[in-house]
N, C-alpha and C positions, 0 to 999 in steps of 0.2 A: 592633247593638251602637253604633247608632250616638244609636239615641234611647234606649237604658239613659245611657245617657253624658251628651245633654243631658240629663235628667231631675233625673239627678243633678247636674250642672253648675246647671243652674238651679232646683234646691231648693235650695244652696248659696248661691248670688247673692239669694237671696228671704231668709232665713235672719234677716240682720240685720235686715231691714225689716220683715219679722213678732213677733222675737222686739228690739228693740234693748238689753233689761235682763240677759238673759239673756245676747248676741255681746257685749257692757262688761265681763259679770262672767266672763268665761269665760277661761280663763290663756292668755297668746296665748305664743307658744315654737315650736320648727322641727315637735317630733312634737304635736302638740294640731291634730291634722288629720290623722287616718289609719285605714281602714279598711280590709281586709288579709285574704283567705281564707285560711288557709295549708294546705295539705294534708300528711300522708307516707304513704308507700304505700311498705311492709316487704315482701320476699319469700322466703317461706322456702321450699323446694324447691319445689313446685308451689305452692303457696298463697300467694297475697298478700291483705296485711292493708292500704286505708286506714280515716284516719283524718282531720279538720279541724276546724278549728275560728276563728273569727273574733274579730282582734285588732283590738283599736277602741283607740284611741288618743287622749287621754290613757287614762293606766290606771289602772283603779280594777279596787277587789274586786268579784267577784261575776257579774264578765261572764265568756263564757267560752272565754277561754284561761284558763289555771293560775295565770303569771305573770306576766299580763295589767307590772306597772309595770316588770318587767326586762327582757322584751320589750321594748316603749317603750323603755324609755328606751336599749339598742341597738339599734332600728332607729331613733332620735334620733341617737344617735355615727356612724353609720354614712350618717346626713343622707338614708336610705333607700333606701338602697341595698344589696338584702339580699345585693349579691356582697361586700361591705366591712365584714360586720359583726363586732367582734372576736370573738364565740367565747369561751374558754373556756382556761384552760392545760392542766388537767387533766380527764381526762373515767375515772370506773372502766367498766371495759371487762372484757368476758366474752372466751371462747374465742368463742361463738355468730355469723358471720359471713352475712351477709347481706345482698343489694342495701338497698336504702333511697331515691329517691326523694322531693324535697320540690320542693314548687308556692309561688307568692305569688302571686297575681292581688287589686288592689284599688284604690283611691287612697290618695294621701303628700303632701301640700298640696300637692291640685289636681295632683299628677302621678299619672300610670293606669303603674300595679305591676303588671306580668309578670316574671315569674324562674320558673325552675327548673334544679336540679340535683339529680344522681347521686351518692350516695355511697358509700362498698365497703360502710359495715356501722355501725350507731349512734355509737359510739365517735367514728367522725371527723364521723359529725353536729356532732356534741355539744360535740369542741373547733373546728367552725366557726363554725356557730353558736348555740351560747348558749344563753339561754330560749328562742332567740325560737323552731322549734319544738322545742319540750320539751314537748309536749302527748301 
């Protein structure tokens, strides 16, 4: 793991030297340094379905996450702490209740992110995490 972290940090340190024009033109802000793998595992009876996407910030259309811009904005609001996501005020809920476990692993502003949480159902997930795990 240390080798991977060292390689990632080394690449971040070299990028401004190798491409000074791109670095100078890149937007500066708290959410402009995130690459996080998000997973959602849903259990219905004896069947578990797992999906994952990469959330790369700044948010741009066409990346892995279907709601990248909104998810990056919420990640910025929470200062990279997924336990403090603003979530959403309402959600469309069904009677289908199955446990949902979400994880996030990656880097936010040079800090390692490792987060996991279990929810009773998709409704609780949506209310707590908003667009971040909406894929």
